[in-house]
DRENVOLUM-697888 format. One record per residue: residue number from 1; x, y, z of N, C-alpha, C in turn; residue in three letters. Coordinates in steps of 0.2 Angstrom, whole numbers, plus 5000, padded with zeros to 4 digits. Layout:
! residues N
NUM/X/Y/Z/X/Y/Z/X/Y/Z/Ala
...
This chain:
! residues 419
1/4259/4443/5329/4265/4444/5325/4263/4449/5320/Unk
2/4268/4454/5319/4266/4460/5314/4265/4459/5307/Unk
3/4269/4453/5305/4268/4451/5298/4261/4448/5297/Unk
4/4257/4446/5302/4250/4443/5300/4245/4449/5300/Unk
5/4247/4455/5301/4242/4460/5300/4242/4463/5293/Unk
6/4238/4459/5289/4238/4460/5282/4231/4458/5280/Unk
7/4229/4461/5274/4222/4461/5272/4220/4454/5269/Unk
8/4225/4450/5268/4223/4443/5265/4224/4439/5271/Unk
9/4224/4440/5277/4224/4436/5283/4219/4437/5288/Unk
10/4218/4432/5292/4212/4434/5297/4214/4430/5303/Unk
11/4210/4433/5308/4211/4430/5315/4206/4424/5316/Unk
12/4201/4424/5311/4196/4419/5313/4195/4414/5307/Unk
13/4192/4409/5309/4190/4403/5304/4183/4404/5303/Unk
14/4180/4403/5297/4173/4404/5296/4170/4397/5294/Unk
15/4165/4395/5297/4161/4389/5296/4154/4391/5293/Unk
16/4153/4390/5286/4146/4393/5284/4141/4387/5282/Unk
17/4135/4389/5282/4130/4384/5281/4127/4385/5275/Unk
18/4125/4380/5271/4122/4380/5264/4115/4378/5265/Unk
19/4110/4379/5260/4104/4376/5259/4105/4370/5256/Unk
20/4101/4365/5260/4102/4358/5258/4095/4355/5255/Unk
21/4094/4353/5249/4088/4350/5247/4089/4342/5248/Unk
22/4084/4340/5253/4084/4333/5255/4082/4329/5250/Unk
23/4079/4331/5244/4076/4327/5239/4082/4326/5233/Unk
24/4087/4330/5234/4092/4329/5229/4098/4324/5231/Unk
25/4103/4322/5227/4108/4318/5229/4113/4322/5234/Unk
26/4112/4328/5236/4116/4332/5240/4113/4331/5247/Unk
27/4108/4328/5249/4104/4328/5255/4109/4325/5260/Unk
28/4107/4327/5267/4112/4326/5272/4108/4321/5277/Unk
29/4111/4318/5281/4108/4314/5287/4106/4319/5292/Unk
30/4099/4319/5292/4096/4324/5297/4090/4321/5300/Unk
31/4090/4320/5307/4085/4316/5310/4078/4319/5309/Unk
32/4073/4314/5310/4066/4317/5310/4064/4322/5316/Unk
33/4068/4320/5321/4066/4325/5327/4072/4329/5329/Unk
34/4072/4335/5328/4077/4340/5330/4075/4345/5335/Unk
35/4071/4342/5340/4067/4346/5345/4061/4349/5342/Unk
36/4056/4350/5346/4050/4353/5344/4050/4360/5342/Unk
37/4055/4364/5344/4056/4370/5343/4059/4372/5336/Unk
38/4062/4367/5333/4065/4367/5326/4060/4363/5321/Unk
39/4056/4367/5317/4051/4365/5313/4053/4364/5306/Unk
40/4053/4358/5304/4055/4357/5296/4048/4356/5292/Unk
41/4046/4361/5288/4041/4362/5284/4042/4362/5276/Unk
42/4048/4360/5275/4050/4360/5268/4056/4355/5267/Unk
43/4056/4353/5260/4061/4348/5258/4068/4351/5259/Unk
44/4068/4358/5258/4075/4361/5258/4076/4364/5266/Unk
45/4082/4361/5268/4084/4364/5275/4088/4371/5273/Unk
46/4085/4376/5275/4089/4382/5272/4095/4383/5277/Unk
47/4099/4388/5275/4105/4389/5279/4104/4392/5286/Unk
48/4099/4396/5287/4098/4399/5293/4095/4394/5298/Unk
49/4091/4390/5296/4088/4385/5299/4093/4380/5302/Unk
50/4098/4378/5298/4103/4373/5300/4107/4377/5305/Unk
51/4109/4383/5304/4113/4386/5308/4110/4387/5316/Unk
52/4104/4389/5315/4100/4389/5322/4100/4382/5326/Unk
53/4100/4377/5322/4099/4370/5325/4106/4369/5328/Unk
54/4111/4370/5324/4118/4370/5327/4119/4374/5333/Unk
55/4117/4380/5333/4118/4385/5338/4114/4382/5344/Unk
56/4108/4380/5344/4104/4378/5349/4107/4371/5352/Unk
57/4111/4367/5348/4113/4361/5351/4121/4362/5353/Unk
58/4123/4368/5352/4130/4370/5353/4135/4365/5350/Unk
59/4134/4363/5344/4137/4359/5341/4137/4361/5333/Unk
60/4144/4360/5330/4144/4360/5323/4145/4354/5320/Unk
61/4141/4351/5316/4140/4344/5315/4146/4342/5310/Unk
62/4149/4337/5311/4154/4334/5308/4151/4330/5301/Unk
63/4155/4330/5296/4152/4327/5290/4157/4324/5286/Unk
64/4156/4320/5281/4160/4317/5276/4161/4320/5269/Unk
65/4157/4326/5269/4157/4330/5263/4156/4326/5257/Unk
66/4150/4323/5256/4150/4319/5250/4150/4323/5243/Unk
67/4152/4320/5238/4152/4323/5231/4152/4317/5227/Unk
68/4147/4318/5223/4145/4312/5217/4145/4306/5221/Unk
69/4142/4306/5227/4141/4299/5230/4147/4296/5234/Unk
70/4152/4300/5234/4158/4298/5238/4161/4303/5243/Unk
71/4163/4301/5249/4165/4305/5254/4171/4308/5251/Unk
72/4172/4315/5252/4179/4318/5251/4183/4319/5257/Unk
73/4181/4317/5262/4185/4316/5268/4188/4310/5269/Unk
74/4195/4309/5268/4198/4303/5269/4200/4301/5276/Unk
75/4202/4295/5277/4203/4293/5284/4196/4290/5287/Unk
76/4196/4290/5294/4191/4287/5298/4187/4292/5302/Unk
77/4189/4298/5301/4186/4303/5305/4183/4308/5301/Unk
78/4176/4309/5302/4172/4314/5298/4175/4321/5301/Unk
79/4174/4326/5298/4177/4333/5300/4172/4338/5299/Unk
80/4174/4344/5303/4170/4350/5302/4175/4355/5298/Unk
81/4172/4358/5293/4177/4361/5288/4176/4369/5289/Unk
82/4181/4372/5288/4181/4380/5289/4185/4383/5283/Unk
83/4184/4389/5282/4188/4393/5277/4192/4398/5282/Unk
84/4199/4399/5279/4203/4404/5282/4202/4411/5279/Unk
85/4197/4412/5274/4197/4418/5271/4195/4424/5275/Unk
86/4198/4430/5275/4196/4435/5278/4188/4438/5276/Unk
87/4185/4441/5281/4178/4443/5280/4177/4446/5273/Unk
88/4181/4450/5271/4180/4454/5264/4180/4449/5259/Unk
89/4185/4444/5259/4185/4439/5254/4180/4434/5254/Unk
90/4177/4432/5260/4172/4427/5261/4165/4431/5258/Unk
91/4164/4437/5259/4158/4440/5256/4158/4441/5249/Unk
92/4165/4443/5246/4165/4443/5239/4165/4437/5235/Unk
93/4168/4432/5239/4168/4425/5235/4160/4422/5236/Unk
94/4157/4423/5241/4150/4420/5242/4146/4424/5237/Unk
95/4146/4430/5236/4142/4434/5231/4143/4431/5224/Unk
96/4150/4431/5223/4151/4429/5216/4149/4421/5214/Unk
97/4150/4417/5220/4147/4410/5218/4140/4409/5218/Unk
98/4137/4413/5222/4129/4413/5222/4127/4416/5215/Unk
99/4130/4421/5213/4128/4423/5206/4129/4418/5201/Unk
100/4133/4413/5201/4135/4408/5196/4130/4402/5198/Unk
101/4125/4403/5203/4121/4397/5205/4125/4392/5209/Unk
102/4130/4393/5212/4133/4388/5216/4129/4389/5224/Unk
103/4130/4384/5227/4127/4384/5233/4131/4385/5239/Unk
104/4131/4392/5241/4136/4394/5246/4131/4398/5251/Unk
105/4133/4397/5257/4129/4400/5262/4131/4407/5264/Unk
106/4126/4410/5267/4128/4418/5270/4127/4418/5277/Unk
107/4126/4412/5280/4125/4411/5287/4131/4408/5290/Unk
108/4135/4410/5296/4141/4407/5297/4142/4408/5304/Unk
109/4147/4404/5307/4151/4405/5313/4157/4408/5311/Unk
110/4160/4413/5315/4167/4415/5315/4170/4413/5322/Unk
111/4175/4409/5321/4178/4407/5328/4185/4409/5328/Unk
112/4188/4411/5333/4195/4413/5333/4199/4407/5331/Unk
113/4204/4409/5327/4208/4403/5324/4212/4400/5329/Unk
114/4215/4404/5334/4219/4401/5339/4216/4396/5344/Unk
115/4209/4398/5345/4205/4393/5348/4204/4386/5345/Unk
116/4203/4387/5338/4201/4381/5335/4208/4377/5334/Unk
117/4213/4380/5333/4220/4376/5333/4221/4373/5339/Unk
118/4219/4376/5345/4220/4373/5352/4215/4367/5353/Unk
119/4210/4367/5349/4206/4361/5349/4207/4356/5344/Unk
120/4212/4357/5340/4214/4351/5335/4213/4353/5328/Unk
121/4210/4359/5326/4209/4361/5319/4216/4362/5316/Unk
122/4217/4360/5310/4222/4361/5306/4221/4363/5298/Unk
123/4225/4367/5295/4224/4368/5288/4225/4361/5284/Unk
124/4222/4361/5279/4221/4355/5275/4228/4355/5271/Unk
125/4229/4348/5268/4235/4347/5265/4233/4347/5257/Unk
126/4235/4351/5253/4233/4351/5246/4238/4347/5242/Unk
127/4237/4341/5240/4241/4336/5237/4247/4334/5241/Unk
128/4250/4329/5238/4256/4326/5242/4262/4326/5237/Unk
129/4268/4325/5239/4273/4324/5235/4274/4319/5230/Unk
130/4269/4313/5232/4269/4307/5228/4261/4306/5226/Unk
131/4260/4302/5221/4252/4301/5220/4250/4298/5226/Unk
132/4244/4300/5228/4240/4297/5234/4237/4290/5232/Unk
133/4240/4285/5234/4237/4278/5232/4232/4276/5237/Unk
134/4226/4275/5235/4221/4274/5239/4219/4267/5240/Unk
135/4218/4264/5245/4217/4257/5247/4210/4255/5243/Unk
136/4209/4248/5242/4203/4246/5239/4199/4242/5244/Unk
137/4202/4241/5250/4199/4236/5254/4196/4239/5261/Unk
138/4194/4246/5260/4192/4250/5266/4186/4253/5266/Unk
139/4181/4251/5261/4175/4254/5260/4171/4253/5266/Unk
140/4167/4258/5268/4165/4265/5264/4170/4270/5266/Unk
141/4175/4268/5269/4180/4274/5271/4185/4274/5265/Unk
142/4188/4280/5264/4193/4281/5259/4200/4282/5263/Unk
143/4204/4277/5262/4210/4277/5266/4216/4277/5261/Unk
144/4221/4282/5262/4227/4282/5258/4232/4277/5261/Unk
145/4236/4274/5258/4242/4270/5260/4246/4274/5265/Unk
146/4246/4271/5271/4249/4275/5277/4257/4277/5276/Unk
147/4260/4273/5271/4267/4276/5270/4267/4282/5266/Unk
148/4261/4284/5263/4261/4291/5260/4258/4296/5265/Unk
149/4254/4294/5269/4251/4299/5274/4248/4296/5280/Unk
150/4250/4298/5286/4248/4294/5292/4240/4294/5292/Unk
151/4238/4289/5295/4231/4289/5295/4227/4294/5299/Unk
152/4231/4296/5305/4228/4301/5309/4227/4308/5305/Unk
153/4231/4309/5300/4232/4315/5296/4227/4315/5290/Unk
154/4224/4310/5288/4221/4309/5282/4215/4313/5281/Unk
155/4212/4316/5286/4206/4320/5286/4207/4327/5283/Unk
156/4214/4328/5283/4217/4334/5281/4218/4334/5273/Unk
157/4219/4328/5270/4221/4328/5263/4215/4330/5258/Unk
158/4217/4335/5253/4213/4337/5248/4216/4336/5241/Unk
159/4214/4332/5236/4217/4331/5230/4219/4338/5227/Unk
160/4225/4338/5223/4227/4344/5220/4231/4342/5215/Unk
161/4230/4346/5208/4233/4344/5202/4232/4349/5197/Unk
162/4238/4352/5195/4238/4358/5190/4243/4357/5184/Unk
163/4246/4351/5185/4252/4350/5180/4249/4346/5174/Unk
164/4243/4343/5174/4241/4339/5168/4234/4342/5165/Unk
165/4231/4339/5160/4225/4341/5157/4219/4341/5162/Unk
166/4219/4337/5168/4213/4338/5173/4216/4341/5179/Unk
167/4213/4348/5179/4215/4352/5185/4210/4350/5190/Unk
168/4213/4349/5196/4209/4349/5202/4213/4355/5207/Unk
169/4209/4360/5209/4212/4365/5212/4206/4368/5217/Unk
170/4207/4366/5223/4202/4369/5228/4206/4374/5233/Unk
171/4212/4376/5231/4216/4380/5236/4212/4387/5237/Unk
172/4207/4389/5233/4204/4395/5234/4200/4395/5241/Unk
173/4198/4389/5242/4194/4388/5249/4198/4389/5255/Unk
174/4205/4389/5255/4209/4390/5261/4206/4387/5266/Unk
175/4206/4381/5266/4202/4377/5270/4206/4374/5277/Unk
176/4202/4374/5282/4204/4370/5288/4199/4365/5290/Unk
177/4202/4360/5294/4197/4355/5296/4198/4353/5303/Unk
178/4193/4351/5307/4193/4348/5313/4191/4342/5313/Unk
179/4195/4337/5315/4192/4329/5315/4188/4328/5321/Unk
180/4183/4324/5320/4179/4321/5325/4182/4314/5327/Unk
181/4184/4314/5333/4188/4307/5336/4183/4303/5340/Unk
182/4177/4304/5340/4172/4300/5343/4172/4293/5341/Unk
183/4168/4288/5345/4168/4281/5343/4163/4280/5337/Unk
184/4158/4284/5337/4153/4283/5331/4154/4288/5326/Unk
185/4154/4286/5320/4155/4291/5314/4149/4292/5310/Unk
186/4144/4288/5311/4138/4288/5308/4138/4288/5300/Unk
187/4143/4284/5298/4145/4285/5291/4139/4283/5286/Unk
188/4137/4277/5287/4133/4274/5282/4125/4275/5283/Unk
189/4121/4279/5281/4114/4280/5282/4110/4274/5280/Unk
190/4113/4269/5276/4109/4264/5274/4110/4258/5279/Unk
191/4115/4259/5283/4115/4254/5288/4111/4257/5295/Unk
192/4106/4254/5297/4101/4256/5302/4104/4256/5309/Unk
193/4110/4253/5310/4114/4253/5316/4117/4260/5317/Unk
194/4118/4264/5311/4121/4270/5312/4116/4276/5311/Unk
195/4110/4275/5311/4105/4280/5310/4104/4283/5317/Unk
196/4103/4290/5317/4102/4294/5323/4095/4296/5323/Unk
197/4092/4297/5330/4085/4299/5330/4085/4307/5332/Unk
198/4091/4309/5335/4091/4316/5337/4097/4320/5335/Unk
199/4097/4326/5334/4103/4330/5333/4108/4329/5338/Unk
200/4106/4327/5344/4111/4326/5349/4116/4321/5348/Unk
201/4114/4316/5344/4117/4310/5343/4123/4311/5337/Unk
202/4121/4316/5333/4126/4316/5327/4132/4319/5329/Unk
203/4138/4316/5326/4145/4319/5329/4146/4325/5327/Unk
204/4150/4329/5331/4152/4336/5329/4156/4339/5334/Unk
205/4158/4345/5333/4162/4349/5337/4157/4353/5343/Unk
206/4157/4350/5349/4153/4353/5354/4156/4358/5358/Unk
207/4155/4365/5355/4158/4371/5358/4156/4372/5364/Unk
208/4150/4370/5366/4148/4371/5373/4152/4367/5379/Unk
209/4156/4363/5377/4160/4360/5381/4167/4362/5381/Unk
210/4168/4368/5378/4175/4372/5377/4175/4378/5381/Unk
211/4181/4381/5381/4182/4388/5384/4182/4393/5379/Unk
212/4180/4392/5372/4180/4397/5367/4177/4403/5369/Unk
213/4180/4409/5368/4178/4415/5369/4178/4419/5363/Unk
214/4174/4424/5361/4174/4429/5356/4172/4426/5350/Unk
215/4167/4421/5350/4165/4419/5344/4160/4424/5341/Unk
216/4159/4423/5334/4154/4428/5331/4150/4424/5326/Unk
217/4144/4428/5324/4139/4424/5319/4138/4430/5314/Unk
218/4138/4426/5307/4136/4430/5302/4129/4428/5300/Unk
219/4125/4433/5298/4118/4433/5296/4117/4437/5290/Unk
220/4112/4436/5286/4111/4440/5280/4107/4447/5282/Unk
221/4102/4447/5286/4098/4452/5287/4098/4454/5294/Unk
222/4095/4461/5295/4095/4464/5302/4090/4460/5306/Unk
223/4084/4457/5302/4079/4454/5306/4082/4447/5309/Unk
224/4088/4445/5306/4090/4438/5309/4093/4440/5316/Unk
225/4096/4445/5317/4100/4446/5323/4096/4445/5329/Unk
226/4090/4448/5330/4086/4446/5337/4085/4439/5337/Unk
227/4084/4435/5332/4083/4427/5333/4090/4424/5336/Unk
228/4095/4426/5333/4102/4423/5336/4103/4426/5343/Unk
229/4101/4432/5344/4102/4435/5352/4098/4430/5357/Unk
230/4092/4429/5354/4087/4425/5358/4090/4418/5360/Unk
231/4093/4415/5354/4096/4408/5356/4102/4408/5360/Unk
232/4106/4414/5359/4112/4414/5363/4110/4415/5371/Unk
233/4105/4420/5371/4103/4421/5379/4100/4415/5382/Unk
234/4096/4412/5378/4093/4405/5381/4099/4401/5383/Unk
235/4104/4400/5380/4109/4395/5382/4113/4398/5388/Unk
236/4114/4404/5388/4117/4407/5394/4113/4406/5400/Unk
237/4107/4408/5399/4102/4407/5406/4102/4400/5407/Unk
238/4102/4395/5403/4102/4388/5405/4109/4386/5407/Unk
239/4114/4390/5407/4120/4388/5410/4124/4383/5405/Unk
240/4122/4383/5399/4125/4379/5395/4132/4381/5392/Unk
241/4132/4388/5391/4138/4391/5388/4138/4397/5393/Unk
242/4145/4401/5393/4147/4406/5397/4145/4412/5392/Unk
243/4144/4418/5396/4142/4424/5393/4147/4427/5387/Unk
244/4154/4425/5388/4159/4428/5384/4160/4424/5378/Unk
245/4156/4418/5377/4157/4414/5371/4156/4417/5365/Unk
246/4150/4421/5364/4149/4424/5358/4149/4432/5360/Unk
247/4153/4435/5355/4154/4442/5355/4151/4446/5350/Unk
248/4149/4444/5345/4146/4448/5340/4142/4445/5335/Unk
249/4136/4448/5332/4132/4446/5327/4132/4450/5322/Unk
250/4135/4449/5316/4135/4454/5310/4130/4453/5305/Unk
251/4126/4457/5303/4121/4457/5297/4126/4458/5291/Unk
252/4126/4454/5286/4131/4455/5280/4128/4461/5276/Unk
253/4121/4462/5276/4118/4467/5272/4121/4474/5275/Unk
254/4123/4474/5281/4126/4480/5284/4133/4481/5282/Unk
255/4137/4475/5282/4144/4475/5280/4145/4477/5272/Unk
256/4140/4475/5268/4141/4476/5261/4140/4484/5260/Unk
257/4138/4488/5264/4137/4495/5263/4144/4499/5263/Unk
258/4150/4495/5266/4156/4498/5267/4161/4495/5261/Unk
259/4165/4499/5259/4169/4497/5253/4177/4496/5256/Unk
260/4178/4497/5262/4185/4496/5265/4186/4491/5270/Unk
261/4182/4486/5269/4183/4480/5274/4188/4475/5273/Unk
262/4193/4477/5268/4199/4473/5267/4204/4475/5273/Unk
263/4203/4481/5276/4207/4483/5281/4206/4480/5287/Unk
264/4211/4476/5290/4209/4473/5296/4207/4477/5302/Unk
265/4209/4484/5302/4206/4488/5307/4199/4489/5306/Unk
266/4197/4490/5300/4190/4491/5299/4186/4485/5301/Unk
267/4188/4479/5299/4185/4473/5302/4184/4473/5310/Unk
268/4189/4475/5313/4189/4475/5320/4184/4481/5322/Unk
269/4183/4487/5319/4178/4491/5320/4171/4488/5319/Unk
270/4170/4484/5313/4164/4481/5312/4162/4477/5317/Unk
271/4166/4473/5320/4165/4468/5325/4163/4472/5332/Unk
272/4167/4477/5333/4165/4481/5339/4158/4484/5338/Unk
273/4156/4487/5332/4150/4490/5331/4144/4485/5332/Unk
274/4145/4479/5330/4140/4474/5330/4141/4469/5336/Unk
275/4144/4471/5341/4145/4467/5347/4138/4466/5350/Unk
276/4137/4460/5354/4131/4459/5357/4133/4460/5365/Unk
277/4129/4464/5368/4131/4465/5375/4125/4462/5379/Unk
278/4127/4457/5382/4121/4453/5386/4121/4456/5393/Unk
279/4126/4461/5395/4126/4464/5402/4119/4466/5404/Unk
280/4115/4470/5399/4109/4473/5402/4104/4468/5404/Unk
281/4104/4462/5401/4100/4457/5404/4101/4454/5410/Unk
282/4106/4456/5413/4109/4453/5419/4110/4459/5424/Unk
283/4108/4465/5423/4109/4471/5427/4102/4473/5430/Unk
284/4097/4470/5430/4091/4472/5434/4092/4473/5441/Unk
285/4090/4478/5444/4092/4480/5451/4088/4475/5456/Unk
286/4091/4474/5461/4087/4470/5466/4081/4473/5468/Unk
287/4080/4479/5469/4074/4482/5471/4069/4481/5465/Unk
288/4071/4482/5459/4066/4481/5453/4064/4474/5453/Unk
289/4068/4469/5453/4067/4463/5453/4062/4461/5459/Unk
290/4063/4463/5465/4058/4462/5470/4052/4465/5469/Unk
291/4051/4471/5466/4044/4474/5464/4041/4469/5459/Unk
292/4044/4467/5454/4041/4464/5449/4039/4456/5452/Unk
293/4043/4454/5456/4041/4447/5458/4035/4448/5463/Unk
294/4035/4453/5467/4029/4454/5471/4022/4455/5468/Unk
295/4023/4459/5462/4017/4460/5457/4015/4453/5455/Unk
296/4020/4448/5453/4018/4441/5450/4014/4438/5456/Unk
297/4017/4438/5462/4013/4435/5468/4006/4437/5469/Unk
298/4006/4444/5469/3999/4446/5469/3994/4444/5464/Unk
299/3996/4444/5458/3992/4442/5452/3990/4434/5454/Unk
300/3995/4430/5456/3993/4423/5457/3989/4422/5463/Unk
301/3990/4426/5468/3986/4425/5475/3978/4427/5473/Unk
302/3978/4433/5470/3972/4435/5468/3967/4431/5463/Unk
303/3970/4427/5459/3967/4422/5455/3964/4416/5459/Unk
304/3970/4414/5463/3968/4408/5467/3962/4410/5472/Unk
305/3962/4416/5474/3957/4418/5479/3950/4418/5476/Unk
306/3950/4419/5470/3944/4420/5466/3940/4413/5465/Unk
307/3944/4407/5466/3941/4401/5465/3937/4400/5459/Unk
308/3940/4403/5453/3936/4403/5447/3937/4397/5443/Unk
309/3935/4391/5445/3936/4385/5441/3929/4381/5442/Unk
310/3927/4378/5437/3922/4373/5437/3925/4366/5436/Unk
311/3921/4361/5438/3924/4354/5438/3926/4352/5431/Unk
312/3923/4354/5426/3925/4353/5419/3932/4356/5417/Unk
313/3935/4360/5422/3941/4363/5421/3947/4359/5424/Unk
314/3945/4354/5427/3950/4349/5430/3955/4346/5425/Unk
315/3961/4345/5428/3966/4341/5424/3964/4334/5422/Unk
316/3965/4331/5416/3963/4325/5414/3968/4319/5414/Unk
317/3973/4320/5419/3977/4315/5420/3984/4317/5424/Unk
318/3988/4312/5425/3994/4313/5429/3999/4318/5424/Unk
319/4002/4322/5427/4006/4327/5424/4008/4333/5427/Unk
320/4010/4338/5424/4012/4344/5427/4011/4350/5422/Unk
321/4010/4356/5425/4009/4362/5421/4013/4368/5424/Unk
322/4015/4372/5419/4019/4378/5421/4016/4384/5417/Unk
323/4017/4390/5419/4017/4396/5415/4023/4397/5411/Unk
324/4021/4398/5404/4028/4398/5400/4028/4406/5397/Unk
325/4033/4409/5398/4034/4416/5395/4040/4416/5390/Unk
326/4038/4416/5384/4043/4415/5379/4047/4420/5377/Unk
327/4046/4427/5379/4050/4432/5378/4055/4432/5383/Unk
328/4061/4430/5382/4067/4429/5386/4070/4435/5388/Unk
329/4069/4440/5384/4072/4447/5385/4068/4452/5389/Unk
330/4062/4450/5391/4058/4455/5394/4060/4456/5401/Unk
331/4058/4461/5404/4059/4463/5411/4057/4457/5416/Unk
332/4050/4455/5414/4047/4450/5418/4051/4444/5419/Unk
333/4054/4441/5413/4058/4436/5414/4065/4437/5417/Unk
334/4068/4443/5416/4074/4444/5419/4074/4445/5427/Unk
335/4068/4447/5429/4067/4448/5436/4065/4441/5439/Unk
336/4062/4437/5436/4061/4430/5439/4067/4426/5439/Unk
337/4071/4427/5434/4077/4423/5433/4082/4426/5439/Unk
338/4082/4432/5440/4086/4434/5446/4084/4431/5452/Unk
339/4078/4429/5453/4076/4427/5459/4075/4420/5459/Unk
340/4078/4416/5454/4078/4409/5453/4070/4406/5453/Unk
341/4066/4410/5450/4059/4408/5450/4057/4404/5444/Unk
342/4061/4405/5439/4060/4401/5433/4065/4396/5431/Unk
343/4063/4391/5427/4068/4386/5424/4068/4386/5417/Unk
344/4074/4385/5414/4074/4385/5407/4075/4377/5405/Unk
345/4070/4375/5401/4069/4368/5399/4074/4367/5393/Unk
346/4075/4361/5391/4080/4358/5386/4078/4362/5379/Unk
347/4072/4363/5378/4070/4366/5372/4070/4374/5372/Unk
348/4072/4376/5379/4072/4384/5379/4066/4387/5381/Unk
349/4061/4384/5385/4055/4387/5387/4057/4390/5395/Unk
350/4054/4395/5396/4055/4399/5402/4049/4397/5406/Unk
351/4050/4393/5412/4043/4391/5415/4043/4393/5422/Unk
352/4037/4395/5424/4036/4397/5431/4031/4392/5434/Unk
353/4033/4389/5440/4029/4384/5443/4025/4388/5448/Unk
354/4018/4387/5448/4014/4391/5453/4012/4386/5458/Unk
355/4014/4379/5458/4012/4375/5463/4014/4375/5470/Unk
356/4019/4380/5471/4022/4382/5478/4017/4386/5482/Unk
357/4012/4389/5479/4007/4393/5483/4002/4388/5487/Unk
358/4001/4389/5494/3997/4385/5498/3990/4384/5495/Unk
359/3988/4390/5492/3980/4390/5490/3979/4386/5483/Unk
360/3985/4383/5481/3984/4380/5474/3979/4375/5474/Unk
361/3973/4375/5470/3968/4369/5470/3970/4363/5467/Unk
362/3971/4358/5471/3973/4352/5467/3968/4349/5461/Unk
363/3972/4347/5456/3968/4344/5450/3966/4350/5445/Unk
364/3969/4357/5446/3967/4362/5442/3972/4366/5439/Unk
365/3979/4363/5440/3985/4366/5439/3985/4369/5432/Unk
366/3983/4366/5427/3983/4369/5420/3978/4374/5419/Unk
367/3972/4374/5422/3968/4380/5422/3970/4386/5425/Unk
368/3973/4385/5430/3976/4391/5434/3983/4394/5431/Unk
369/3986/4389/5428/3991/4392/5423/3990/4396/5418/Unk
370/3984/4394/5415/3981/4398/5409/3979/4405/5411/Unk
371/3976/4405/5417/3973/4411/5420/3979/4416/5422/Unk
372/3984/4412/5425/3989/4417/5427/3993/4420/5421/Unk
373/3994/4415/5416/3997/4418/5410/3993/4423/5407/Unk
374/3987/4423/5406/3983/4428/5403/3984/4435/5407/Unk
375/3984/4435/5414/3985/4441/5418/3992/4444/5417/Unk
376/3997/4439/5417/4004/4442/5416/4005/4445/5409/Unk
377/4001/4442/5404/4002/4445/5397/3999/4452/5398/Unk
378/3994/4453/5401/3991/4460/5401/3995/4465/5405/Unk
379/3997/4462/5412/4000/4467/5416/4008/4469/5413/Unk
380/4011/4464/5410/4018/4465/5409/4019/4465/5401/Unk
381/4014/4465/5397/4014/4465/5390/4019/4461/5387/Unk
382/4018/4455/5388/4023/4449/5386/4018/4443/5383/Unk
383/4022/4440/5379/4019/4433/5377/4019/4429/5383/Unk
384/4013/4426/5385/4013/4421/5390/4007/4416/5389/Unk
385/4009/4410/5391/4004/4405/5390/4005/4399/5395/Unk
386/4002/4394/5394/4003/4387/5399/4007/4383/5395/Unk
387/4010/4378/5399/4014/4372/5396/4013/4366/5401/Unk
388/4009/4361/5397/4008/4355/5401/4010/4349/5398/Unk
389/4013/4345/5403/4016/4338/5401/4011/4333/5404/Unk
390/4010/4328/5400/4005/4323/5403/4010/4316/5404/Unk
391/4008/4313/5409/4012/4306/5411/4019/4307/5413/Unk
392/4021/4313/5415/4027/4315/5418/4027/4321/5422/Unk
393/4032/4322/5427/4033/4328/5430/4039/4332/5427/Unk
394/4041/4330/5422/4048/4333/5419/4045/4338/5414/Unk
395/4048/4344/5414/4046/4349/5409/4049/4347/5402/Unk
396/4053/4342/5401/4055/4339/5395/4051/4333/5393/Unk
397/4046/4332/5396/4042/4325/5395/4037/4326/5389/Unk
398/4035/4320/5386/4031/4320/5380/4025/4315/5382/Unk
399/4019/4316/5381/4016/4322/5376/4016/4328/5380/Unk
400/4016/4334/5377/4015/4341/5380/4010/4345/5376/Unk
401/4007/4350/5379/4002/4354/5377/4003/4361/5378/Unk
402/4002/4366/5373/4002/4373/5375/3997/4376/5369/Unk
403/3997/4383/5369/3992/4386/5364/3997/4391/5361/Unk
404/4004/4391/5362/4008/4396/5359/4011/4393/5353/Unk
405/4009/4395/5347/4012/4393/5340/4013/4398/5335/Unk
406/4016/4403/5338/4018/4409/5333/4025/4407/5330/Unk
407/4025/4405/5324/4031/4402/5321/4036/4409/5320/Unk
408/4033/4415/5320/4037/4420/5319/4041/4422/5325/Unk
409/4039/4419/5331/4043/4421/5337/4050/4418/5337/Unk
410/4055/4421/5340/4062/4418/5339/4062/4411/5343/Unk
411/4057/4410/5347/4058/4403/5350/4058/4397/5345/Unk
412/4054/4398/5340/4054/4393/5335/4059/4395/5329/Unk
413/4061/4389/5327/4066/4389/5321/4062/4386/5315/Unk
414/4060/4389/5311/4057/4385/5305/4060/4386/5299/Unk
415/4060/4381/5294/4063/4381/5288/4059/4386/5283/Unk
416/4062/4389/5279/4058/4393/5274/4054/4389/5270/Unk
417/4048/4392/5268/4043/4389/5263/4046/4391/5256/Unk
418/4046/4385/5252/4048/4386/5245/4042/4384/5241/Unk
419/4041/4388/5235/4035/4386/5231/4038/4381/5226/Unk
């Protein structure tokens, strides 16, 4: 519609992440185990860490938005909250609120508004025509009498009052909400029946199960971009999401150099300028892929032929080993993916199985994975290591062992360290 092309309107909804101090009353329900590639080393779960957790789990977590110890979401459905602010307004508002010491995130997802509407998201309802009478027999849920507002719509209600001495006005947030309609709401963290052990169990919007296209990611700095691209590429390679789901990654430090982002056409230009093109990762020629794979075969066969092992190098129990190449954008990984030679584990490890070679010496799989990894690292200038699981043949088994612990590598998502 032509009337919608205005500086104060947007085609996207923004869901931003904020830092969460787990020692404060504003702490959130966050499981101890969030996969081993998400590393919590601080009491503060910073917004980049939380966004990457959500991205890696293809899920925006639904919450009750506690304030002063009470949920602000009414009804029986936790919700995912969005703002309808245009990009320019979001940047200005977040800068001003941060300057006032408010806890507002600079890391966010941008999702086409039409797609979210199709999934059930709706604008909130600011105030009612009559006072919202809250029932007293529904704790811990906050339920409004249904003759005032239908139960299914109560997740949308936000208190609003500007006619008396006590002003309640959140209209500046231009909020939308998506309700979680699953069976478990995980409402009460004091009730152990509702505690969750993994992020997979937390209710939320699983965008991996949708057909959303054209999503975007907002980050603060240029250095954040390759980390996000790494995560997106991993999910595409694992066939969890389709290649068109994410269209762009915009560093806000670049946007703030422009003074004209109120113009919708300029926003479109910025999105195009910061589009992520995954096509080059899938465009390796068959000839080049075959050449690289032949080189990998030669390396493995040469190492096996040398019989370079001692009895002390033998595996110490039942399990399995692989060669792990963390650099998912490298030509080596792209060539082996094109030939279906590597698998992508749940935690995003790209694993090469060397056990298919006839000359593989039984009982020394980990030893030879280490040697092959060393040779591949030298030949192809990549990070390469071994990955071993004990007591299982699954690459997702526990316990596991490796010597790759570079927290600065995009594979790892670590909380920031605060003094």
